[in-house]
N, C-alpha and C positions, 0 to 999 in steps of 0.2 A: 426466422420465417421470412421468405422472400416470395411474394406473389408476382407472377409475370403474365400479362394478358397478351395473347397472340392476336394478330389482326383478324377481324371477323371474316368468316369464310362463306362460300356459296354452296359447297358440296359436302354432305355428310360422308359420302363415299370416299372422297379424297382425304378427308380428315381421318377416317377409319383406316384407310390404307397406310397412312403414316404412323398413327399412334398405336394401332393394334398389331403392327408388324415391325420387323427389324428394318434398320436403315438400309437404303439401297447402296450398293457398292458401285464403283466406277464402271460404266458400261451397261448396267442393268436397267431395264425399263421399270421393273417393280420387283419387290421381294415379298413373299407370302409367309416366310418363317416368323415365329413369334417368340423367340428365345429371350428377348429382353423384356417381355411382358411378364411381370411377377404375378399380378392378379388383377381382376376387373370386378366392378360392382355397378349395378344399374339402379337408377332412382326414378320412381314414378313410371316404371315400365313393367309390362306383364311377362317379361322374360329376363333370365340372367345371362343369356347368350349375347355377347357384345355384337356379333355379326348380325343377328336378328334385330338387336336393339337399334343400331344405326339406321337400318332399313325402316323400322317403325318411325323413328324420328324424322327421316326424310319424307315419309308418307304424310306425317302430321303437318310438316311445313308446306308440302304441296297442296294439302287440302285446307289451307288457312281460311279461304273464303267460305267453304262449306261449314267449317266449325263456327265462324262468326254468325252465319245465317242461322245455324241451329241454336246458338246461344242468344240470338236476338240482338247482336251487336252490328252496328252499321259498318258496312264494308267501304270505309272512306280512307282517305290519306294515300300516301305513296305506297306502291307495292314493295313488300319486303324482298330485298335482293340478297341479303346475307343473313340467313337464319342461324348459322353456326357461330356459336360463341365458345372459344377455347381459351383456357388459361391453365397455369400450373402453380403448384405450391411446393416450395423446396425448403428442406430443413438443413440446418448446419451439419457438417460431417460429424461433429462431436455428439449430436443428438441422435438417439436411436428410437424413434417412435414406432410403436407397434402398428399392425394393420388397423386395429380398431381406432388408435389415435389418429391415424391418417384419414380414415373414413369420417370420423367425427369432425376433424378440421375441415374436410372438404364440404360436408353438409353445412357446417356453420358458415363457410364462405359463400355458399349458394344463398343462404338466408340473408347474409349481409348485403348481397347485391339485388335482392328482391326476386329470386328465382324459386321461391316456394311453389310447389306444384308443377314445375316444369320438368320435362324429361331430361335426364343426364346420364352420362356414362363416366364413371370414375375408374381410372386405371393407374397402375404403378409400374414403373420401369426399374430394372436392376442394372442398367448400363452406366451408372454414375456412382461415385463413392458416397454420395449423399442421398438420403431418402427424398423422393419427390413423387408427386402424383400429378396427373393431367386430368382435367375435367372438360368433357365435351357437353355443351348445353344446347338444347333446342330453345331458341328465343320464342317460338310460337307456343302458347299455352295449349295443352291438349284438349281442354274443355271449352275455353272461350275463343281461341284463335287469336287472341291479342298478343302482339309481339312485345316482349319486354324491352324497355329502353336501356341503352348502355351508357347513358350520360352519367358522369361521375363514378363510373365503375372502378377506375383506378384509385380514386380518392376513397371510395367505400372499402376497397380491398386493403388500402394502406392503413386506414383506421382500424379495420378488423385485425390485420396482422400485428399492429401495435398492441391492441388489447390482448391478442393471443400471447405475445411475448411477455406482457405484464402478468398475465395469468400464470404463465410458466415460471415466472420469477427471475427471468434473465433477459435483458434487453440486448439484442445482437446488432440492431441497426439504430444507433442513437440519432443519426441525422433525420430519420423518419419521424422520431418523437418531436424533434425541434421544429420540423416543417409543419407537422399537424398542429402543434401548439400555436404557431404563428397564424395558421389558417383560422383557428378558433377565435383569435383576436382580431380577425377581419383583414389580415394581411394577405395579399395575393401572392401565393408561392407556386411557381411552376418551373419545371426543368427547362433549360435552354433548348431551342429548336435543334433537333438532331439533323445534321447534314445527310443528304441522300446516300452518299457513299458509306457513311457510318451506319446508317440504317441497314443497308445491304450487308455490311460486315456483321452487325449484331444478329441479323436474321440467319446468316450462313453459319455463324459460330455461336449459337445461343447457349449451348452447354459450356463452351469455353468462357463466355462472359459470366455465366452463373458461377462457374468454378472460380473465376477471378474474384467475383464479389465475395464468395465465402472465404477464399484464401486471404484476401485483404482484411476481412472482418476478423478472422482468426489471428492474423498477425497483429492487428490493432489490439486485440485482447491480450496477447502476450506482451506487447509493448506496454499496455496499461499496467501489467503486473510490475514491470521494472519502474515505471513512473511512480506507482504507489510505493514501491520499496524506497525510491529516492526521497519521496516526500516524508515517509516515516523516518528515514535515516536523518534527514535534516532536522526534523522535529526532535528526534532522540538526541542528536548532537547538541542542539540548543538547550534541551532539558538537562543534559549532563553538565554543561558549563554552568547553568544556573544552580544546579545542585552543589557542584564543587565550590562555587563562589559563596553560596549560602552557608555551607558547612564551615568554610574558612571564616566568614564574618561572625558566625555564631560562636565558634571556639575563641576567636580573638576578643569578642565582646565579653565572653565569660572570664577570660584572663584579666581584661581591663577592669571589669566590674569587681573582680576579687581584689585587684590591686587598689582600686578606689576605696573599697570597704576597709581594707587593712590600713590605708592611709588615714581614713576618717577615724578609725578606732585608735590608731596611734596618736593622732592629734588630740583626741578627747582624753586619752590617758595622760599626755603631757600637760594639757591644760588642767586636768584634775590634780596632778601632782604640784602644779604651780600655784594652786590656791593657797597653800601654806605660805609660800613666799610672798604672795600678795597680802595675805593677812599680816605677816610680820612687817612688811613695808608700811602698810596703812597704820599699824599700831605705832611703829617707830616715828612716822611722820606726824601722827597726832601728838605724840609726846614732845617732839621737837617744836611743833607749832604752839603747844601749851607753854613750853619753856620760853619760846620767843615772845609770845604775847605777855607773859609775866615780866620779862625783862623790859619790854617796852613800857610797861606801867610802873616800873621801879625807878631806882635812882639813876643818876648820870653814869655811875660805874656799870650798872647792869645794861644800860643802853649802849655803853661803849663796847660791851661784849657782843651785842647784836651788830654794832657797826663793823667790828672786826669779822664777824661771821658773814655779813653781807659782802664785805670786801673780798673775802676768800671765794665766795660764790661768784662774784664778778670775775675774778681771776680764772676760775674754772670754766666760766662761760666764754672766756677769751674775748670779751667785748672790747671793741676798738672805739673808745670814746674819749672825749677831751677830759682833761683832769678836772676842769671846772664842773662839768656835768657829773663826773663821778663824785665830786665833793658834795654837790647838791643832793645826789641820790643817797649818799651816806648820811647826810644831815637831816633828810626828810623821813619822818616815821612812815608815811604812806608809801614812799618810794622803797624804803627798806622792806616793807611787807610785800610789795609787788615782786621784788627780786626774790624774796624768800619763797613766795608761792610759785613763782616760775621755776625755781630750783626743784621744788617738790614735784611739779608737773613733769619736768625733764627726767627726774628720777623714775617716775612711773612709766614714762615712754621708753626709757632704756630697758626696764624690765619687760615691757610688752614686746619690744623689738627682739630681745634675747629669746623670749618664748617662741616668737614667730620663726626665728632662725632655727631654733631647735626642732620645731614642727616641720620646717622645710627640709632640714637635714634628714630627719627620720623618713619623710616622704621620698626623698631622693634615694635613700638606701633601699626602700621597698621597690622603687622603680628599677633600680639596678638588679635586685633579686629577680624581678619579673622579666627583665630584658632577655635572658637566655631562652625562656619559654616562648616569648614572642618571636625571637629569631628562629628558633627551631620550627615553630608553626609556619612561619613564612617560607622557610626552606622546603618544608614538606609540601606546602601549597604549590610552590614553583615547580617542584619535582613532579607532582601529580598533574600539573598543567602540561608539562612536557610529555608525560606518558599519554595523556588524553589526546594531545595533538597527534602523536604517532599512531595511536589506535584509530582515531577518526580518519587520518590520512590513509591508513591501510584499508579501511572500509570503503572510502571513496575510490581508491584505486581498484578494489575488487569490483565495485559497482560499475566502474568505467570499463573494466575488462568484460563484465557480463553484457554491457551494451555493445561492445565490439562483437562478441559472439552472437548476440541477438541480431545485429545488423547483418552479419554474414548469413545467419539462418534465414532471415527475411528475404535476402537476395536469392538464396538457393530455392526457397519455397515459391517465389514469384517468377523464377527464371523460366519454368516451362510455359507459363502463360505469356510471358514476353516473347519467348522464342516462337510460339505458335502465331502470335500476332505479327511478329516480324516476317515470318515465312508467308503468311497470307498477304501482308502488305507488299512484299516483294513480288508476289505472283499476280496481283491484281493491279491494273492500271486503269484509272477512271478517266472519264472524259476531261478534256482540257489538261490532261497530264497530271491530275491530282491523285495522291494516294493517301491512305489513312495515316494520321499522325499518332504518335504515342500518346499525346495529350487527349486525343479523341477517345482512345480506348479506355481511358479512366474518367470519362464523363466530364472533362473540363470544357469550358466554353471554347469554341473554335477561334484560333488566332486570326487577326486581320491579315490579309495578304500584303506582301511587301510592295509598296507603291512602285518600286523600281522594276517589278515584274509584271506590271500592267494588270494587276488584279487577277492573275491567272493562277495564283497559288504557287507553291514551291515547284521548281522544275525537277523533272525526273532525270536521274543520272544515267 
């Protein structure tokens, strides 16, 4: 929904000649045919004939002083010179509002501007591809004679149009929503001052400007579809990579956990079978210790057997010691016991080391059995990564091609608007040699003149 307020007028007759009839052709003073008028509707008037309606409205405006006197209102203030208020409501070409929908929207827009009770004529034209209505309003109230103020009419219509689009469930002008939100927060929002030549251009080509606004809105909506597709594609691609990596990590962890469990079970089995060997070792060492202690308490000959046993233990330990120290060790009962205990500790450590080696060997064998599964899993993962890269690259290429087609379509759709603007710009030469710029046609702030041209604006070729 795009509301557009026309500059206030003095003559209801002039407004009726324009809105209730076809446009004049070149060389015509006026045209009285009404082929472009689809239908009309009057508000707060005793007639449905639009030709009689505008005459009644003109009479009401001319009799403003008498109406005030009859209503007991003081006839003060400046005299009203422009009683005609005209504006239009235009729908997007994709929207197909019924006559009742258009009438309801027009009535609501009158209420939004404070024109309840005022005389108005609502009419629809069929000379544009989009549905639109024009509303002619008499600012003079038919009972009190008080002229309605037009202050903030544009803002009121803007807020009403935003509420209308929200009620329809589809926002077609997002910039209007942003500006109104900033205004509610206290920020002063206003459009940049329109240069005189741009104002004249907009006035002469109002329908072209309206068509350009709808064309650009429609193109932005189609662009938004591709933008949304691109965002969804990027999100989907990231999710696909996360899913693939998560699946790989899950399967790999499952294989590793299974391997770890097998290794723990194998180690427990080896240690369980080694308990008999530990039991035999401890029993044998206890018997040897008992025999050794008995020999130490016996005769010199029994001690001699312990001395020879300790000497062999020293040789097995390959101890590098002086002969005198060895002699004292062999001759000392406590030293012999120390060597004997150390030999038994070494024997236990040897058995423990052997069991650890057996556990390690069994674990290495399990790791070797699991290695092919891990290698196969990794190869599958790398292959799937390559396929995913190719698939995503193809999707990105497809989206890029769609953008190229979209850009070409956008240029083709906006080409007629740009061509009409270019023809009008070439045909009109404004004072001081200025013509309308492309930037002006799309409501961009006017560029500062080149200092080298003396502030005269661009020179005409």
